[in-house]
N, C-alpha and C positions, 0 to 999 in steps of 0.2 A: 097543719097539713092542708094544702089547697084542695078544694072540692073538684077542680078541673085540672087536668094535666095534659101536657103535650110532649111529644118526643123530645128528649134532651133535658127535661125538667125533673129527672129522677135522681139527681145527684144527692138531694137531701136524704133520701132513703138508702141509697147505695153507699154513702160515705158518712153514716151516722157516727157520732163520737162514741155512743154506746149502742151496740147491736140490740135491736128490738124485733122479735119475731112477729108480734102483733102488727107492727107498722107494715111489714112486708106483706102479710096476709091481707091487711086492709087495702093496700094499694093494688094488689093483684085482683081483689074482688071488684074494686072500683074502676081501675084502668088497666086491665090485663094486657091489651095489645101494646100500649105505650111502655109498660114495664118490661115486657119480654123483648120488645124491639130495642130498647136502650141497653138491656142486659146483654143481648147477643152482640150488639155493637161493641160493648166493652170487651167481650171475649175475643172478637175478631181483630180489634185493633191492639190487643195486648195490654189494655189498661186494667183488665180484671185482676191482675196480680197486685195492683195497688189497693184493692179492696181488702179490708182486714179479714183475718181468718174467722172471727166470730160472725161478721156480717155475711161472709160466703156460706157459712153453715146455716144461718137464718134464711138465706136465699134458697138454698136447696130444700130445706124443710118447708118453707112457704110454697114453693112450686109443687111439692108433693101433696101438701095439705089441700091446695086448691085444684088438684088434679091436672096440672099442666105437665103431663108425663114426658112428652117429647122434649120439652125445654129442660127437664131434669137430666135427661140423657145427654143433651148438648152441652149443658153447663158443667156437668160432672167431669167431662174430659179436661176441663181447665182448672179443676180443683186439686188440692193436695190431700194426702191421706188424713191429715188432721182435720180438714174441713168435713170429710165424709164421716169420720168418727163423731165429731161434734153434732152434725146434722142428725145422725142416727140416734144420738143421745137425747137431742131435743124432741124427736118424734116419740121416743120410748118413755118419756116422763109420765104420762098418764097411766100407762101399764105398770110402771115401777111403783107409782103411788098406790095403786090398787093392790099390788102384791104386798107391799109393806103393811098396809092396813089389814089385809087378810092374815098376815103373820101375827100381828098384834092381837087380833081377835081370837086366833087359834090358841095362842099362849094363855090369854086371859080366860077363855072357856075351859081350858084344861087345868088351870090353876086359879080357882075362884078366890083363894085367899089373897092373891096379888091385887085383885080388884077391891076386896073388902078393906085391905090395909092401906089403900091409896086414897087420897082426897081428890075431889073433882079438879082442884087446881093442878095437882101433880099429873093427872091423866092428860092434860093438854100438852101442846107443843111449845109453850111459851119459853123463850130462851132464858128469861130471868129466873123462872122456876127451875130450869135445868141447872143453871149456875149455882142456885141455892142448894139443890140436891147434891151437886158435886162437893160443895163445901161441907155438907153434912157427912158425906162419905169420909172426908179427910179427918174430921174430928171424932166421928162416931163409928158405929159398926158398919162394915162393908155390906152393901146391898146384896140380896140373893142374885144368883146368876141370871135367872129368868127376868127379874126386875131390871137388871142392867141391860139385858137384851132388848126389852120393851122400850126403855129410855133411848137406846141407840136408834131403834126403828122410828121412834117419834121424832127425834132430831132430824133424821133423814127425810121424814114426811114434811116437817116444817121447812126444810131447805127447798124441796121440790115445789111445795105450794107457793113459796115466796118467788121462785123462779117463774112459775106459771102466771102469777099475778103481775110480774114485771113491775114491781112497785118502785124501783129505783131508776127508771128510765128517763125521768124529766118530763117537761111539759110538751115537747115536740111530738110525743107519741100518745098523748092522753086521749085523743079522739079514738084511735085504734083500740086502746085498752078498754074504753067504755063501750065499744061496739059489741053488743051481745052475740051477734052472728059470728063475728071474728073469734070471740072467746070460746064459743061452742065448737067451732072447727078445731081450734088448738087443743081443747080439752078432749076431743074425740080422736086425736091423731095417734098414729102407731107406726111401727116399722112393718109395713104390710109385705106380703109376698112379692108384690110388684116392685116395691122399693128395694127389697133384698135382691131380686133378680138383676136390677140395674147396677147395684153395687158389685155383684159378682161379675157382671159383664165388664164393668170398669176395671176390676182387679185383673181380669183375664186379658184385657186388651190394652190397658194403659200402664200397668206396672211391669217394667222390664226386669229381667233377672238381675241386672246390675243394681237396680234400685232395691230389690228385695234382699240381696246380699248386704247392701249398705245398711238396711234396716236391722238385719240380724247382728251385724257387727257393732253398730254405733247407737241405734235408737232404742228407746225403752219398749219393752214387749207389751206392757199393760194395755195401751190403746188398741192394739191389734187383738189382744185377748177379748176385750170388751166388744169390739166390732164383730169378731167371730161368734160370740155368744148371741148377738142380735140378728145377724143375717145367716148364720149357720153355713159357713164356708165349707167347701170340699177341697181337699188337696189339689184336685184337678183345676181349681179356679185360679191357680197361680202358676207362673212359668217355672218356678222352682218348687218341685214336688214336696220337698221336706220343709218348706217355709212354715206351715202350720205347726208341724211337729216341733220345730225349733223354738217358736215364740211361746209354745206351751210347755217347754221343757222343765221350767222351774215348778210349775204346777204338778207335772207328772212325777218329778223327783219327790215332791212333798207327799204325793199320794202313795208312792212306792215305799217311803219310809213308814207311813201310817198303816200300810197293808202288809200283812204277813205273807200274802200270796201274790206278790207282784209278778207280772208276766215277764219272764226272762227274755222273750223274743220281741218285746215292744221296743221300737226304735225311739230313743229319746234324743232330740236335737238333731244336728246335722250329721250325716254319715261321715265316717272317718276319712274317706278319700275325697270328700267334697272340698271346695275352695274355702268355705267358711270355717270348716273344722281345721284345715291346714293353716289358715291364718291365725286362728286362736292358738294352735299348737306352737307355731313359730314364736308368738308373743310370750308363751309360757317358757320357752327355752332361751330366756334372756341371758343366761350365763354361758351359752354355747360359744366356744371359741370360733366356730365356723359359721357364725350367724350371717355374715355377709353372703357366703356361698349358699346358705339355706334360703335366704331371701331371693337371690338371683335365680335359683332353681324353681322356686315357687312362681316368680314372675314369668319365667319361661313357660311353665305349664299353664298358668292362668294369667293372661295379659290384663285382666280386669284388676289385678293387684294395684296398678297405678291409679285406678279410680277410687281407691280406698284410703286416701291420705287422711280423711277425718278419723279413721281408726288408727292408722300408723302414727299419727302425731301424738296419740295418747300413750304410746309405748316408748319410754325413755331409752330402752335398750336399742331400739331402731334409730331414734333421732340422734343418738350419740355416735352413730357410724357415718362419717362424711361420705364414704363411697355410696352408701345406700341413699342418703339424702340427695346427693348430686344426681344419681340415676333417676330418682323420683322427679326431681325438678326438670329433668330433660324429657320426661315421658308423660307426666301427669297432665290432665286437661289444663289448657292455658288460663282459662278463667279462674280455676282453682289456684293455680300458681300465683296469679296476681293477688288473689284474696289473702293468701298466706305468705306473701312475699317476705315480710319481716322475719317470720319464723324460719323460713328456709335460709334466708341470708345469715341469720344468727347461727344456725346449725352448721353452715358451710359458706365461707366467703365466696366460693366459686359460683354459687347459685345466682348471683346478680348477673354475671356475664352470661351464664347459661340461658336465663330467662330473656335477657336483652337480645341475644342472638335469635331466640325463638320468635320474638316479636317482629324481627325483620324478615322472617320467612313468610312468604305469601301463602295464604290458604290454611295456615295453622290456626283454625278456630274450633278446636276440639272442645266439646262441652262436657262438664262434669255430670254426675248423677243428678244432683240438684244444682242447677246452673247458678253461679255466683255473678254472672255478667249482668248486673243491673246498672241503670244510669247513675244512681246514687253512689254505687261502688266506683264507677268510673271517675266521678268528681273526687271521691275520697282518695283514690290512687294518685290523681294529679296533685292533690294537696300534699300527699305523702312524699312526692318526688320534688317538692318545691326547693329542697336544698340543692338539687341538681337539675336546673331548668332546661332540660334537653327536649326542645319542642318536637324534634324529629322522632325521638323515642316515644313521646306521648302520642304522636300521630300513628305510629306503628301499633301502639297499644289499642287505640280507638278502633283501628281497622281490624286488628286481630280478634278483638272481642265482639265484632259484628255490629257496631253502632253505625247509625246513619251519619252522613256528612253534616246535617243540621245539628245533630246532637254533639258532634265533635266541635263544631264552631262555638256552640253555647258553652261547652265545657272548657275550651281553650280560652274563651273570653273571661270566664270565671277565673281561670288560672292566672291570666294576665292582669286581672283587676284586684279588687280588695279581697284579701284572703278570708277575713272574718265574714264578709257578706257572702262569699262563695260557699263557705262552710254552712251557713244558714240555708 
């Protein structure tokens, strides 16, 4: 890593093959102005989306660790939810490690026999010893429950310590890893109240109701449960009031089964009259003879139904109904229709003509919840249509998806050139 840096020379750290938090903290300490200037330029020109999710998480964590709070707020607007969750997890590692060690110490203090029966080697976090212990369990007597719990905690400690040391990052970040001041900053990091407030503000201002409904229907709940535990969300932090209740519904159901006195008035999951609940109910009524009418009534009551194709496509009962698929193809966001073009065409042959007509309509550049309109996807679509080289249709597609003329020229030249080279 160079000792001096100038604007425009931060590509090495922003586009690392393996994300390294130490490298970002090191550069921010040595060249903060250049780092933030190039970072904000990436955000403004739209190139920040090309940065990997792991690196984006390291950027957020490093900005917080080095107290560049305004930059955290600015960059967070361009991040996805997975980036925020990963950044919070990175910052929480030192606390998590201390917590695990306290749990181990408490169990050992409460059960001296566990310490007396264990050897010094077995008390460590060495993976080889752990594997040997597991083999012993298979052929011999099963370990006591508390011993197994301690071993589990030790393995978690070993994983976190390895991550903090970043031993597998290669030579490019060795200077940062050997910098004592950098390592002290990382070891003392945490999800502070200031960072939590920024995440809550991001949730309130950047997460639309359509996106939150998309999360509840399609995405796993665990990352949101973990983030809620770290920043302590309030239902008012989200545009959908029942979002927190829904992502925690599995945990609450489990607690209700374990508790004899479960609260009967506790709302678990989405309310019955909500869009999310009615979508799930429709999917469950797969044998309903009036499924088509049920779908159209839902779409009339909740127009965002057409944004939820990632959920609809997982329901075979809906995808087997040509009327439903054709209606979706005519009303869903165009970038999503292009992304799932083959799927829609397979479900109904009419979808190709429907989407082609939509491409010819000026101004139809509707965006999906998570936009699929990337340049890479544009080239992919052109290659997909190589069996029908209709350059006019390709130009409609380029315009409808909102790409610039320069991007269209490059893509069309790739289309007219060598296909293998274009695909690369």
